[in-house]
C-alpha positions as CSV (number, residue, x, y, z in Angstrom):
1,M,26.0,-15.8,-2.9
2,S,24.2,-15.1,-6.1
3,N,25.7,-14.1,-9.4
4,Y,22.3,-13.2,-10.8
5,P,21.3,-9.5,-11.4
6,F,18.3,-9.8,-9.1
7,Y,17.3,-11.0,-5.6
8,Y,14.3,-11.3,-3.4
9,K,13.3,-9.3,-0.3
10,V,10.5,-9.8,2.3
11,K,9.5,-6.8,4.3
12,F,6.7,-6.0,6.7
13,H,5.2,-3.0,8.5
14,L,2.8,-4.0,11.2
15,I,1.1,-2.3,14.1
16,T,0.1,-3.8,17.5
17,R,-1.0,-2.4,20.9
18,D,0.9,-3.3,24.1
19,K,-0.7,-4.0,27.5
20,E,-1.1,-0.3,28.1
21,N,-2.9,0.1,24.8
22,I,-0.1,2.0,23.3
23,L,0.6,1.5,19.5
24,Q,3.8,-0.3,18.6
25,F,5.2,-0.3,15.1
26,H,7.2,-3.2,13.8
27,D,9.3,-3.1,10.7
28,R,11.6,-5.7,9.2
29,E,13.1,-6.6,5.9
30,K,15.3,-9.6,4.9
31,E,17.0,-10.2,1.6
32,F,17.2,-13.6,-0.1
33,S,20.0,-14.4,-2.6
34,N,21.2,-17.8,-3.7
35,S,23.2,-19.4,-6.5
36,D,19.8,-20.9,-7.5
37,P,17.4,-17.9,-7.7
38,L,14.4,-20.3,-7.5
39,K,15.7,-21.4,-4.2
40,A,16.0,-17.8,-3.0
41,R,12.4,-17.3,-4.1
42,E,11.3,-20.4,-2.2
43,E,13.0,-19.1,0.9
44,A,11.4,-15.7,0.6
45,F,7.9,-17.2,0.4
46,E,8.7,-19.4,3.4
47,E,9.6,-16.3,5.4
48,F,6.5,-14.6,4.2
49,E,4.4,-17.6,5.4
50,E,6.0,-17.4,8.8
51,Y,4.9,-13.8,9.2
52,L,1.4,-14.7,8.0
53,S,1.2,-17.6,10.5
54,F,2.0,-15.1,13.3
55,L,-0.9,-12.8,12.1
56,K,-3.3,-15.8,12.0
57,K,-2.4,-16.7,15.6
58,T,-2.9,-13.1,16.7
59,K,-6.2,-12.9,14.8
60,K,-5.0,-10.0,12.6
61,L,-6.2,-11.6,9.4
62,E,-9.5,-11.8,7.6
63,K,-10.4,-13.0,4.0
64,D,-11.9,-10.9,1.3
65,E,-14.6,-12.1,-1.2
66,R,-11.9,-13.5,-3.4
67,G,-10.3,-15.5,-0.6
68,N,-7.2,-13.4,-0.2
69,Y,-6.0,-12.3,3.2
70,R,-6.4,-8.8,4.5
71,I,-4.7,-7.4,7.6
72,I,-7.0,-6.2,10.4
73,S,-5.6,-3.0,11.8
74,P,-6.0,-2.0,15.5
75,S,-9.1,0.2,16.1
76,G,-8.8,3.9,16.7
77,L,-6.1,4.6,14.2
78,P,-5.8,8.2,13.0
79,E,-7.8,9.4,9.9
80,P,-5.8,10.9,7.0
81,P,-5.3,14.6,7.3
82,L,-7.3,16.9,5.0
83,F,-5.9,19.3,2.5
84,T,-7.8,22.0,0.7
85,D,-7.0,24.5,-2.0
86,E,-7.6,27.2,0.6
87,D,-4.6,26.1,2.7
88,S,-1.7,28.5,2.6
89,E,1.8,27.7,1.4
90,E,2.9,27.9,5.0
91,K,0.7,24.9,5.9
92,I,2.1,22.6,3.1
93,S,5.1,21.4,5.1
94,D,3.0,20.7,8.1
95,Y,0.5,18.8,6.0
96,L,3.2,16.7,4.4
97,L,4.6,15.8,7.8
98,K,1.1,14.8,9.0
99,F,0.4,12.7,5.9
100,S,3.8,10.9,6.1
101,E,2.9,10.1,9.7
102,Y,-0.5,8.8,8.5
103,L,1.1,6.4,6.0
104,E,2.8,4.7,8.9
105,F,-0.7,3.3,9.8
106,R,-0.9,1.3,6.5
107,E,0.1,-2.3,7.3
108,E,1.6,-4.7,4.8
109,I,3.7,-7.8,4.2
110,E,5.4,-8.0,0.8
111,V,7.5,-10.3,-1.3
112,L,9.6,-8.1,-3.6
113,I,11.9,-8.8,-6.5
114,V,14.8,-6.4,-6.7
115,I,16.9,-5.7,-9.9
116,N,20.5,-4.8,-9.1
117,D,21.7,-4.3,-12.7
118,D,21.2,-0.8,-14.2
119,D,20.8,-2.0,-17.8
120,L,18.1,-4.5,-16.9
121,M,16.5,-2.0,-14.7
122,D,16.1,0.3,-17.7
123,E,15.1,-2.4,-20.2
124,I,12.8,-4.6,-18.1
125,G,11.9,-2.3,-15.1
126,Y,11.4,0.8,-17.2
127,G,13.6,2.6,-14.7
128,D,12.2,1.0,-11.6
129,R,14.2,-1.4,-9.4
130,V,11.9,-2.9,-6.8
131,F,8.6,-4.7,-7.7
132,P,6.1,-6.4,-5.4
133,I,5.1,-9.9,-6.5
134,H,2.9,-10.8,-3.5
135,T,1.3,-8.6,-0.9
136,V,-1.1,-8.9,2.1
137,A,-2.1,-5.5,3.4
138,S,-4.6,-3.5,5.4
139,Y,-5.5,-1.6,2.2
140,S,-6.8,-2.8,-1.2
141,V,-4.0,-4.6,-3.1
142,D,-3.6,-3.9,-6.9
143,A,-3.9,-7.4,-8.4
144,Q,-3.1,-6.1,-11.9
145,E,0.2,-4.7,-10.7
146,L,1.1,-8.0,-9.1
147,I,0.4,-10.2,-12.1
148,D,2.1,-7.8,-14.4
149,N,5.2,-7.8,-12.2
150,L,5.1,-11.6,-12.1
151,E,4.9,-12.1,-15.9
152,M,6.6,-9.0,-17.3
153,V,9.3,-8.5,-14.8
154,E,10.1,-11.6,-12.8
155,L,9.6,-14.2,-15.6
156,Q,11.5,-12.0,-18.1
157,L,14.4,-11.7,-15.6
158,Y,14.7,-15.5,-15.5
159,K,14.5,-15.7,-19.3
160,R,17.2,-13.1,-19.8
161,T,19.6,-14.7,-17.3
162,G,19.1,-18.2,-18.9
163,V,17.4,-19.8,-15.9
164,K,15.0,-22.6,-17.1
165,V,11.7,-22.2,-15.3
166,D,9.3,-23.7,-17.8
167,S,8.5,-26.7,-15.6
168,D,7.9,-24.3,-12.6
169,T,5.5,-21.8,-14.3
170,K,1.7,-22.0,-14.1
171,R,-1.0,-20.6,-16.4
172,K,-3.3,-18.5,-14.3
173,M,-6.6,-16.8,-15.2
174,H,-6.9,-13.2,-14.3
175,F,-9.9,-11.3,-15.7
176,G,-8.5,-7.8,-15.4
177,E,-7.2,-5.1,-17.7
178,D,-5.5,-7.4,-20.1
179,Y,-8.6,-9.5,-20.6
180,E,-10.5,-6.3,-21.4
181,D,-7.8,-5.1,-23.8
182,S,-8.0,-8.5,-25.7
183,G,-11.6,-7.8,-26.6
184,E,-12.6,-10.2,-23.9
185,E,-11.1,-13.2,-25.7
186,M,-10.5,-16.0,-23.2
187,E,-6.8,-16.1,-24.0
188,G,-6.4,-12.5,-22.9
189,A,-7.0,-13.7,-19.3
190,V,-4.3,-16.3,-19.3
191,R,-1.0,-15.2,-17.7
192,T,2.1,-17.4,-17.4
193,I,3.8,-16.8,-14.0
194,L,5.7,-18.5,-11.2
195,P,3.0,-19.3,-8.8
196,T,2.1,-17.3,-5.7
197,P,-0.8,-17.8,-3.1
198,F,-2.8,-15.0,-4.6
199,N,-6.4,-15.6,-5.8
200,W,-6.9,-13.7,-9.1
201,Q,-10.0,-11.9,-10.3
202,S,-12.7,-14.2,-11.7
203,R,-14.8,-13.6,-14.8
204,E,-17.9,-13.0,-12.6
205,E,-16.1,-10.3,-10.6
206,Y,-14.8,-8.8,-13.8
207,R,-18.3,-8.6,-15.3
208,K,-19.6,-6.8,-12.3
209,V,-16.8,-4.2,-12.6
210,M,-17.3,-3.8,-16.3
211,S,-21.1,-3.5,-15.9
212,K,-20.5,-0.5,-13.6
213,N,-18.0,1.0,-16.0
214,E,-20.4,0.6,-18.9
215,E,-23.0,2.5,-17.0
216,D,-20.6,5.3,-16.3
217,D,-19.4,5.4,-19.9
218,E,-23.0,5.6,-21.2
219,A,-23.7,8.5,-18.9
220,L,-20.6,10.2,-20.1
221,E,-21.4,9.5,-23.8
222,S,-24.9,11.0,-23.4
223,D,-23.2,14.3,-22.4
224,H,-20.7,14.4,-25.2
225,L,-20.8,17.4,-27.5
226,S,-20.1,17.0,-31.2
227,W,-16.5,17.0,-32.3
228,E,-17.0,20.2,-34.1
229,K,-18.2,21.9,-30.9
230,I,-15.4,20.4,-28.8
231,I,-12.8,21.7,-31.3
232,A,-14.5,25.1,-31.6
233,G,-14.3,25.4,-27.8
234,G,-10.5,25.3,-27.9
235,E,-8.1,23.9,-25.5
236,T,-9.2,23.4,-21.9
237,N,-8.2,21.4,-18.9
238,N,-9.7,18.3,-20.6
239,V,-9.1,19.0,-24.3
240,E,-5.7,19.3,-26.1
241,L,-5.5,20.0,-29.8
242,K,-2.4,18.9,-31.8
243,S,-1.5,19.2,-35.5
244,S,0.0,15.7,-35.9
245,L,1.1,12.5,-34.3
246,V,4.7,12.3,-35.7
247,Y,4.9,14.9,-38.5
248,N,6.8,18.1,-37.5
249,F,5.3,21.0,-39.6
250,S,8.1,23.4,-38.5
251,A,10.8,21.0,-39.8
252,E,8.5,19.7,-42.6
253,L,9.4,16.1,-41.8
254,P,8.5,13.5,-39.2
255,N,10.5,13.4,-36.0
256,R,10.2,12.6,-32.3
257,I,9.3,16.1,-31.1
258,P,5.5,15.9,-31.7
259,F,5.7,12.2,-30.7
260,F,7.1,13.2,-27.3
261,N,4.8,16.2,-26.9
262,N,1.7,13.9,-27.4
263,A,3.1,11.6,-24.8
264,K,3.4,14.5,-22.4
265,T,-0.2,15.4,-22.9
266,I,-1.4,11.9,-22.3
267,T,0.7,11.8,-19.1
268,G,-0.9,15.1,-18.0
269,F,-4.4,13.7,-18.5
270,L,-3.6,10.4,-16.7
271,N,-2.4,12.4,-13.7
272,S,-5.3,14.8,-13.7
273,N,-8.9,14.2,-14.6
274,G,-8.6,12.6,-18.0
275,G,-9.3,14.2,-21.3
276,L,-9.3,14.2,-25.1
277,L,-6.2,14.5,-27.2
278,I,-7.4,15.5,-30.7
279,I,-4.8,15.2,-33.4
280,G,-5.2,16.8,-36.8
281,V,-6.1,20.4,-35.8
282,N,-3.8,23.3,-36.6
283,D,-2.7,26.1,-34.2
284,S,-5.7,28.2,-35.4
285,G,-8.2,25.6,-34.3
286,I,-9.0,24.5,-37.8
287,P,-9.3,20.8,-38.6
288,Q,-6.6,19.9,-41.1
289,G,-6.6,16.1,-40.7
290,I,-3.8,13.6,-40.3
291,E,-2.9,13.2,-44.0
292,N,0.8,14.0,-43.3
293,D,1.0,11.3,-40.7
294,K,-0.8,8.8,-43.0
295,K,1.6,9.6,-45.9
296,F,4.6,9.0,-43.7
297,L,3.4,6.0,-41.8
298,G,1.5,4.3,-44.7
299,N,-2.2,4.3,-43.8
300,R,-4.7,4.5,-41.0
301,D,-3.8,1.1,-39.5
302,K,-0.2,2.2,-39.3
303,V,-1.2,5.4,-37.5
304,R,-3.0,3.3,-34.9
305,L,0.0,1.0,-34.6
306,K,2.1,4.1,-34.0
307,V,-0.1,5.1,-31.1
308,D,0.6,1.7,-29.7
309,D,4.3,2.3,-30.2
310,L,3.9,5.6,-28.3
311,M,2.3,3.8,-25.4
312,S,5.0,1.1,-25.2
313,T,7.8,3.7,-25.6
314,Y,6.8,6.0,-22.9
315,F,4.6,4.0,-20.5
316,S,4.3,0.6,-18.9
317,N,1.5,-1.8,-20.1
318,T,-0.7,-1.1,-17.1
319,I,-2.2,2.1,-18.6
320,A,-3.5,0.3,-21.8
321,S,-7.1,0.1,-20.4
322,L,-7.2,3.8,-19.8
323,I,-6.6,4.7,-23.5
324,N,-9.2,4.6,-26.3
325,V,-8.2,5.4,-29.9
326,S,-10.7,6.4,-32.6
327,F,-10.8,8.1,-36.0
328,E,-13.4,10.7,-36.5
329,T,-14.5,12.9,-39.4
330,V,-14.8,16.7,-38.9
331,S,-15.4,19.1,-41.8
332,E,-14.9,16.2,-44.3
333,T,-11.4,15.6,-42.9
334,E,-10.2,12.7,-40.7
335,I,-8.8,13.4,-37.2
336,L,-7.3,11.1,-34.6
337,V,-8.9,11.1,-31.1
338,I,-7.1,9.6,-28.1
339,E,-9.4,9.5,-25.1
340,V,-7.6,9.2,-21.8
341,K,-9.2,8.1,-18.6
342,P,-7.7,9.4,-15.2
343,S,-5.3,6.9,-13.6
344,R,-5.9,5.6,-10.1
345,T,-2.2,6.0,-9.3
346,P,0.6,8.4,-10.4
347,V,2.0,7.9,-13.9
348,F,5.5,8.9,-14.9
349,L,6.6,9.3,-18.5
350,K,9.7,7.2,-19.0
351,N,12.0,8.7,-21.6
352,Y,14.9,6.5,-22.8
353,N,18.0,8.4,-23.9
354,Y,19.7,6.4,-26.7
355,D,23.0,8.3,-26.2
356,T,23.4,7.7,-22.5
357,R,21.4,4.5,-22.5
358,K,19.6,5.8,-19.4
359,T,15.9,6.2,-18.6
360,T,14.6,9.4,-17.0
361,K,11.2,9.8,-15.4
362,H,9.0,12.9,-15.8
363,F,5.8,13.8,-14.0
364,F,3.2,15.9,-15.9
365,I,-0.2,17.3,-15.0
366,R,-2.8,19.5,-16.6
367,R,-3.1,23.1,-15.5
368,S,-5.8,25.2,-17.2
369,A,-5.3,24.6,-20.9
370,S,-1.7,23.3,-20.9
371,T,0.5,20.4,-19.7
372,S,3.0,21.2,-17.0
373,E,5.9,19.2,-15.6
374,L,6.3,19.1,-11.8
375,K,10.1,19.0,-11.1
376,D,10.1,20.3,-7.5
377,V,9.9,17.3,-5.2
378,E,7.8,19.1,-2.6
379,E,5.4,20.3,-5.2
380,M,5.2,16.8,-6.7
381,V,4.6,15.1,-3.4
382,T,1.9,17.6,-2.4
383,Y,0.1,17.1,-5.7
384,I,0.2,13.3,-5.5
385,L,-1.0,13.2,-1.9
386,N,-3.8,15.7,-2.6
387,H,-5.0,14.3,-5.9
388,W,-5.0,10.6,-5.1
389,Y,-4.9,9.9,-1.4
390,N,-7.2,12.6,-0.1
391,A,-9.6,11.9,-3.0
392,D,-10.0,8.3,-1.8
393,N,-10.7,9.2,1.8
């Protein structure tokens, strides 16, 4: 029995056909807990390898270009259901049921680390409890998520609980979002993790991806209007105008209200089609600059650092590559522009309450020229399924 505030779990969801060609669904999960958490981890990966060996024998595995395994699903599986804006409200429940049934046809085997301490869940997990650290699936696996969970969650849990793992860790090279954020410095690709069988993204693969992204950015840049024209156009689904980063003009002092409101806007852009958050424009649409923010924070560099603080306060590190910060001059005054790219997965704003010491999650989207929070579960699920899953199929 373990006294540590975390344990490991292996779970799988697999599909086969019987002799009569009827689909059979197989689900299993098993927890691994030990007085030595490294031993529990070893046992979890041994169990994972047993499942993988079975898939090899049944010829349900193939390797991708990186050398990682991918599950081969049986032929003839259903296609995802379609949802259009023309569908009536009466059809939503039927659509959700069909889509939940479709998700049953996504196969996967995972090694998970589970936090069972509420304080650590808030501090290290940002409100989440379960984190995949190794996955083989029938769909594309998010390598950035895996390596972030290995270094920022698993390794931090070992450090916080005093388990010495320095001799067990490995330095792995992953040329992903963190490498891009580092300015493509080689050290930005180095991650310290407990090893897994996963093959990480090479620099050559990264360059191919970045080359495609640069082409897309150049095409977008060629279509950009001047900042004066963007501001004159007012707020839209992709443009939000704010008077300040942290300074509250109503109270005539800095506080967390504008800070939180800016985070809400960023979340809305991430969960929609991206956009521009332009800070330093008053309610009448007149550029007034960010002088009050600079006076309070110190200078332009401190303003940029405050944006970084906003990101770390309300989001996980995985969105860093989706945010670009710049200072622009409009009508001889300096404004702050935060360009937000759309996220490939849902993003929740994580708000930590210092009184209750609890983290709450909030889901915002853009609607017309404003940011709205979806609180109704059915409405939230419908939006997520329609915005991400149907868009990919």
